[in-house]
Wavefront OBJ file of the C-alpha trace (Angstrom):
o trace
v -220.852 129.793 4.782
v -218.136 133.124 4.236
v -216.076 132.676 0.898
v -213.621 135.169 1.705
v -211.054 132.914 3.742
v -210.727 131.223 0.418
v -210.854 134.138 -2.131
v -207.909 135.564 0.370
v -205.993 132.273 -0.264
v -206.708 132.394 -3.828
v -205.443 136.615 -4.202
v -202.557 135.541 -1.897
v -200.783 133.214 -4.131
v -197.393 133.959 -5.346
v -197.234 135.385 -8.511
v -194.708 132.539 -9.642
v -198.220 130.578 -9.499
v -199.890 133.277 -12.319
v -196.935 133.226 -14.235
v -197.114 129.259 -14.643
v -201.036 129.122 -15.192
v -200.283 131.885 -17.540
v -197.461 129.621 -19.334
v -199.352 126.725 -19.731
v -202.418 128.488 -21.479
v -200.246 129.388 -23.247
v -198.496 125.996 -24.648
v -201.874 124.601 -24.748
v -203.329 127.571 -27.118
v -200.223 127.205 -29.244
v -200.276 123.441 -29.519
v -204.117 123.903 -30.959
v -202.953 126.432 -33.404
v -200.148 124.686 -34.831
v -202.127 121.998 -35.261
v -204.839 124.143 -37.419
v -201.890 125.642 -38.824
v -200.520 122.367 -40.082
v -204.101 121.101 -41.355
v -204.276 123.964 -43.610
v -200.844 123.822 -45.123
v -201.670 120.389 -46.355
v -205.330 121.410 -47.393
v -207.609 119.739 -45.009
v -211.281 120.056 -44.465
v -212.106 119.845 -41.269
v -215.759 118.484 -41.153
v -216.864 117.916 -37.671
v -220.194 118.211 -38.235
v -220.119 114.335 -39.538
v -219.075 112.985 -36.442
v -222.779 112.703 -34.888
v -223.513 109.918 -37.324
v -221.139 107.933 -36.378
v -222.885 107.826 -32.787
v -226.292 107.337 -33.744
v -227.796 107.555 -37.374
v -231.276 107.803 -38.558
v -231.290 104.575 -41.097
v -233.881 103.949 -43.501
v -235.372 100.334 -43.628
v -236.757 98.874 -46.831
v -239.138 96.421 -47.283
v -239.034 94.088 -49.501
v -241.471 91.335 -50.897
v -240.431 87.902 -51.310
v -242.890 87.091 -53.864
v -243.900 87.873 -57.150
v -247.024 89.074 -58.993
v -249.479 91.596 -59.081
v -250.420 94.207 -56.266
v -254.487 93.342 -55.590
v -255.073 95.570 -52.849
v -253.476 98.185 -51.019
v -255.966 99.100 -47.661
v -254.808 101.464 -44.967
v -255.340 101.297 -41.089
v -254.793 103.884 -39.134
v -250.919 104.293 -39.638
v -250.155 101.212 -41.342
v -250.935 99.627 -44.858
v -251.888 95.947 -45.783
v -250.091 95.163 -49.106
v -251.930 91.857 -50.790
v -249.778 90.605 -53.757
v -251.326 87.959 -55.654
v -248.879 85.638 -58.080
v -249.676 82.659 -60.533
v -249.314 80.328 -57.670
v -248.290 82.022 -54.854
v -249.558 85.129 -53.012
v -248.388 87.268 -49.815
v -249.910 90.123 -47.250
v -247.127 92.879 -46.343
v -247.807 95.712 -43.352
v -245.978 98.922 -44.695
v -246.431 101.989 -42.920
v -248.555 103.981 -44.340
v -246.582 106.852 -45.029
v -243.728 105.008 -46.778
v -245.899 102.513 -49.295
v -244.001 103.386 -52.915
v -246.288 101.161 -54.916
v -250.163 101.141 -56.155
v -252.088 99.093 -56.722
v -252.098 96.938 -60.130
v -248.330 97.167 -60.017
v -246.312 94.339 -61.234
v -243.872 92.874 -58.483
v -240.781 91.093 -59.164
v -239.252 89.307 -55.761
v -237.278 91.343 -53.932
v -238.749 94.628 -55.252
v -239.301 97.298 -52.441
v -242.888 97.981 -51.155
v -242.230 100.659 -49.048
v -239.382 102.120 -46.400
v -239.396 103.446 -42.728
v -236.898 105.446 -40.561
v -235.678 103.925 -37.524
v -232.478 105.513 -35.610
v -230.111 103.046 -35.057
v -226.680 103.118 -33.106
v -223.639 104.068 -35.166
v -220.085 102.282 -35.085
v -218.369 104.157 -32.806
v -221.204 103.634 -29.918
v -220.972 100.109 -30.603
v -217.141 100.188 -30.015
v -217.773 102.152 -26.971
v -220.248 99.666 -25.919
v -217.986 96.621 -26.542
v -214.316 98.467 -25.134
v -216.901 97.998 -21.967
v -217.929 95.027 -22.244
v -214.485 93.367 -22.721
v -213.060 95.437 -20.315
v -215.445 94.767 -17.176
v -214.927 90.991 -17.589
v -212.089 91.023 -17.890
v -211.379 93.313 -15.057
v -213.674 90.914 -12.893
v -211.564 87.503 -14.245
v -208.541 89.387 -13.900
v -209.498 90.143 -10.284
v -209.655 86.073 -9.326
v -207.228 85.078 -10.901
v -204.798 87.672 -9.002
v -206.112 87.073 -5.858
v -205.308 82.868 -6.065
v -201.922 84.085 -7.591
v -201.189 86.485 -4.939
v -202.325 84.025 -2.058
v -200.136 80.731 -4.113
v -197.634 83.482 -4.093
v -196.856 84.020 -0.631
v -197.979 80.125 -0.071
v -195.577 77.395 2.195
v -196.836 74.760 -0.687
v -193.789 74.819 -3.098
v -196.184 73.295 -5.904
v -198.400 76.494 -5.327
v -195.814 78.924 -4.787
v -193.564 77.684 -7.812
v -196.539 77.312 -10.161
v -197.287 81.028 -9.145
v -193.647 82.691 -9.473
v -193.552 80.452 -13.291
v -197.092 82.140 -14.305
v -196.519 85.741 -12.951
v -192.607 85.684 -14.967
v -194.039 84.327 -18.054
v -196.992 86.709 -18.677
v -195.045 89.468 -17.073
v -192.175 88.717 -19.249
v -193.768 88.893 -22.695
v -195.646 91.372 -24.544
v -199.535 91.562 -24.475
v -199.957 91.785 -28.342
v -197.761 87.959 -28.358
v -200.447 86.577 -25.886
v -203.365 87.889 -27.673
v -201.783 86.191 -30.590
v -201.351 82.783 -29.005
v -204.669 82.816 -27.189
v -206.250 83.463 -30.636
v -204.337 81.764 -33.665
v -202.659 78.852 -30.930
v -205.385 77.944 -28.463
v -208.425 79.442 -30.152
v -207.179 77.081 -33.507
v -207.104 74.201 -30.830
v -210.025 74.097 -29.045
v -212.567 75.573 -31.883
v -211.054 72.534 -33.904
v -211.970 69.807 -30.990
v -215.339 71.535 -30.443
v -215.892 71.401 -34.072
v -214.912 67.298 -33.983
v -217.801 66.852 -31.012
v -220.336 68.880 -32.998
v -220.290 71.753 -30.366
v -220.507 75.703 -31.079
v -216.962 77.190 -31.314
v -216.188 79.956 -29.328
v -215.713 83.510 -30.846
v -212.945 85.521 -30.703
v -214.299 87.790 -28.776
v -213.890 85.414 -25.595
v -210.155 84.711 -26.661
v -209.473 88.740 -25.979
v -211.230 89.045 -22.496
v -209.163 86.067 -21.611
v -205.684 87.437 -22.885
v -206.856 90.358 -20.930
v -207.814 88.635 -17.780
v -204.462 86.614 -17.561
v -202.187 89.339 -18.775
v -203.957 91.580 -15.715
v -203.970 88.717 -13.390
v -200.502 88.508 -13.261
v -200.130 92.103 -12.059
v -202.999 91.875 -9.696
v -201.093 89.437 -8.359
v -197.885 90.746 -7.760
v -200.219 93.688 -5.791
v -201.751 91.325 -4.080
v -198.360 89.934 -2.637
v -197.076 93.177 -1.815
v -199.940 94.556 -0.086
v -200.270 91.007 1.906
v -196.433 91.004 2.976
v -197.142 95.033 4.074
v -199.425 94.220 6.669
v -197.325 93.547 10.256
v -196.530 90.151 10.992
v -197.882 91.056 14.536
v -201.603 91.090 12.605
v -201.343 87.345 11.860
v -199.731 86.360 15.228
v -202.771 88.265 17.041
v -205.870 86.855 15.098
v -204.053 83.226 15.134
v -204.292 83.858 19.211
v -207.589 84.245 19.363
v -208.026 80.736 17.760
v -208.500 81.789 14.034
v -206.793 79.544 11.309
v -205.114 80.565 8.186
v -207.746 80.685 6.318
v -210.427 83.095 8.934
v -207.084 85.394 9.721
v -206.487 85.625 5.614
v -210.434 87.000 4.989
v -210.995 88.585 8.330
v -208.198 90.133 9.109
v -205.097 90.141 6.916
v -206.642 91.140 3.135
v -209.270 93.927 4.737
v -206.262 95.805 5.523
v -204.243 94.736 2.432
v -206.875 95.997 0.120
v -206.954 99.956 1.502
v -202.628 99.534 -0.082
v -203.934 97.745 -3.011
v -206.464 99.998 -4.390
v -204.024 102.575 -6.015
v -201.990 100.830 -8.291
v -205.026 98.536 -8.840
v -206.672 101.662 -10.174
v -203.493 102.355 -12.484
v -203.690 98.599 -14.128
v -206.978 98.812 -14.720
v -206.496 101.709 -16.499
v -204.230 100.327 -18.332
v -206.694 97.576 -18.911
v -209.023 99.766 -20.682
v -206.422 101.021 -23.155
v -204.764 97.539 -23.905
v -208.113 97.078 -24.859
v -207.655 98.514 -27.777
v -205.077 95.461 -29.211
v -207.947 93.367 -29.671
v -208.921 95.028 -32.946
v -205.847 92.582 -34.836
v -208.202 89.426 -34.180
v -211.256 90.891 -35.570
v -212.766 92.266 -32.294
v -214.507 95.754 -33.315
v -213.218 97.689 -30.101
v -213.182 101.625 -30.317
v -209.956 101.410 -32.138
v -211.378 99.154 -34.584
v -214.562 100.905 -35.190
v -212.480 104.116 -35.454
v -210.027 103.046 -37.993
v -212.903 101.625 -39.734
v -215.032 104.917 -40.349
v -211.614 106.715 -40.880
v -210.766 104.167 -44.018
v -213.999 105.221 -45.287
v -214.795 108.817 -44.730
v -210.974 110.003 -45.094
v -211.596 111.921 -41.767
v -208.432 111.065 -39.445
v -207.953 113.883 -37.336
v -211.392 114.355 -36.219
v -212.056 110.595 -35.622
v -208.596 110.187 -34.085
v -209.375 113.283 -32.042
v -212.810 111.673 -30.905
v -211.174 108.354 -30.078
v -208.526 109.632 -27.902
v -211.425 111.722 -26.840
v -213.811 108.546 -25.430
v -210.844 106.561 -24.263
v -210.237 109.829 -21.538
v -213.799 109.513 -20.802
v -213.651 105.990 -19.791
v -210.200 105.999 -17.875
v -211.139 108.967 -16.451
v -214.899 108.008 -14.574
v -213.017 104.461 -14.178
v -210.339 106.702 -11.927
v -212.922 108.387 -10.197
v -214.906 105.685 -9.066
v -211.726 103.871 -7.855
v -210.854 106.847 -5.615
v -214.516 106.710 -3.901
v -213.845 103.584 -3.220
v -210.976 104.361 -1.922
v -211.980 106.371 0.187
v -214.813 104.660 1.143
v -212.875 101.954 2.219
l 1 2 3 4 5 6 7 8 9 10 11 12 13 14 15 16 17 18 19 20 21 22 23 24 25 26 27 28 29 30 31 32 33 34 35 36 37 38 39 40 41 42 43 44 45 46 47 48 49 50 51 52 53 54 55 56 57 58 59 60 61 62 63 64 65 66 67 68 69 70 71 72 73 74 75 76 77 78 79 80 81 82 83 84 85 86 87 88 89 90 91 92 93 94 95 96 97 98 99 100 101 102 103 104 105 106 107 108 109 110 111 112 113 114 115 116 117 118 119 120 121 122 123 124 125 126 127 128 129 130 131 132 133 134 135 136 137 138 139 140 141 142 143 144 145 146 147 148 149 150 151 152 153 154 155 156 157 158 159 160 161 162 163 164 165 166 167 168 169 170 171 172 173 174 175 176 177 178 179 180 181 182 183 184 185 186 187 188 189 190 191 192 193 194 195 196 197 198 199 200 201 202 203 204 205 206 207 208 209 210 211 212 213 214 215 216 217 218 219 220 221 222 223 224 225 226 227 228 229 230 231 232 233 234 235 236 237 238 239 240 241 242 243 244 245 246 247 248 249 250 251 252 253 254 255 256 257 258 259 260 261 262 263 264 265 266 267 268 269 270 271 272 273 274 275 276 277 278 279 280 281 282 283 284 285 286 287 288 289 290 291 292 293 294 295 296 297 298 299 300 301 302 303 304 305 306 307 308 309 310 311 312 313 314 315 316 317 318 319 320 321 322 323 324 325 326 327 328 329 330 331 332 333 334
């Protein structure tokens, strides 16, 4: 394919376009240089090389003895060593990697002493927080869609009980901060539910699910208004035509109205879901180690606030941008 037309359009752009692009890059470079200069003024040492260990790291796992006595024998079989320990009234056998054995035959061993070690790759705290953010956001999105779809249909229903209940719920949720709702779910409802469950000898509900419930209910109220607006934007003639074909209200809504409304709902829905991913950062206040709380813990121990908060922001950007691209793909497909 000849690319000359594209090149012609590129070079035919007005001079103001290139001036604007140049100003943008100058501003970007200026912000980065200002940040670097400010860091120099406070004598801050940038240590980007330490960041990868918070994603994956190689841990040394020690194998300890749970019996006391003397090492009677160490037999090596290929890459493993079998250590026999015999005490006055007990004995034990332990398998240790051959390269990691740290005792010899005849050594006196006490309970808790290290017999050997091996290296194992483990997931770092930032990757754990990222995964938990994804998990919480995905579950909350799924429940939020169902809650919003039900409330949106109830919002336009002719039955006063359904309509007024939906309006009350939507106004209460949208009229109060998400942070307050998380506190209510965890400290009030969580305490009530877990107390009742513990009295009946049932396992209690972890804080994670109260966080999911708060996010899902919060999202559901906004999705409900999007569903209502999407349905009401469809011309009344669509409903009348489907009813004239013999469809009842439910069939008309499922097969005619909702498929058309979804096209108009998706763009604002994408923005709401992106906001939900960012709102999940508030769950750290109820001891859920999502990405923001994990970053805060690492900053406290490593004293690297600049690098870690930049990395945290970049990870959120990757999540939201990926979700935005996926929803745009769905919008084009629909």
